C-alpha positions in Angstrom: 123.4 117.3 22.9 125.9 114.7 24.0 126.0 114.2 27.7 129.2 113.0 29.4 128.7 110.6 32.3 129.6 111.4 36.0 132.7 109.1 35.8 134.9 109.4 32.9 138.3 107.8 33.7 140.6 105.6 31.8 138.9 102.6 33.2 135.5 103.5 31.5 136.4 105.9 28.7 137.1 103.2 26.0 133.5 102.1 26.2 132.2 105.6 25.8 134.8 106.4 23.2 133.4 103.9 20.7 129.9 105.5 20.9 131.2 109.0 20.1 131.2 108.8 16.4 127.7 107.5 16.2 126.4 110.1 18.7 128.0 113.0 16.9 126.8 111.9 13.5 123.3 111.6 14.9 123.3 115.3 16.0 122.3 118.3 13.7 124.7 121.0 12.6 125.8 121.8 16.1 127.5 119.3 18.5 127.2 120.5 22.1 128.8 118.4 24.7 127.3 118.7 28.2 130.1 118.1 30.8 128.2 119.3 33.7 127.7 115.8 35.2 131.4 115.1 35.3 132.5 114.6 38.9 135.3 112.0 38.7 137.6 112.2 35.5 141.1 112.2 34.3 142.7 113.2 31.0 140.6 110.5 29.3 137.7 113.1 29.6 139.9 115.4 27.4 140.5 112.7 24.9 136.8 112.1 24.7 136.1 115.8 24.1 138.8 116.0 21.5 137.4 112.9 19.6 134.0 114.6 19.7 135.6 117.8 18.2 137.4 115.8 15.6 134.2 113.9 14.5 132.2 117.1 14.6 134.7 119.0 12.4 135.0 116.0 10.0 131.2 116.2 9.5 131.2 119.9 9.1 129.5 120.7 12.4 130.2 123.3 15.0 131.6 122.0 18.2 131.3 123.4 21.8 131.2 122.3 25.4 128.8 123.5 28.0 129.2 123.0 31.9 132.8 122.0 32.0 134.0 121.7 35.5 136.8 124.1 36.5 139.2 121.2 37.1 138.5 120.0 33.6 139.4 123.4 32.2 142.5 123.5 34.3 143.6 120.1 32.9 142.9 121.3 29.3 145.1 124.4 30.0 148.0 122.1 31.4 147.7 120.0 28.3 147.6 123.0 25.9 144.2 122.1 24.5 141.9 124.6 26.2 141.4 126.5 22.9 140.0 123.1 21.3 137.1 122.8 23.8 135.2 126.1 23.4 132.3 126.9 25.7 128.9 127.0 24.2 127.9 130.6 23.3 125.4 131.8 26.1 126.5 129.0 28.3 129.7 130.0 29.9 131.8 127.0 31.2 132.3 126.8 34.9 135.3 128.5 36.3 137.8 126.8 38.6 136.3 125.9 41.9 
């Protein structure tokens, strides 16, 4: 499981972005991203999730997100990418708060 940090804004995302490929490749057949710690984020969090998805798909792995904050799901809806960050089966993503 890949855990996102509490703060994932543009200012800190580039450092995290560079570790995503290595992290995704180290996981088994399923890549689950735990977004439950996110408390301060912007659209950079979506960019990280989409990169995780891209890396997982390229490696033939299943991708999902668990614990996504409602604000993140709303942001994904606004950007039209909500279908690309599916909730982990059995772990419904948080609804808008």
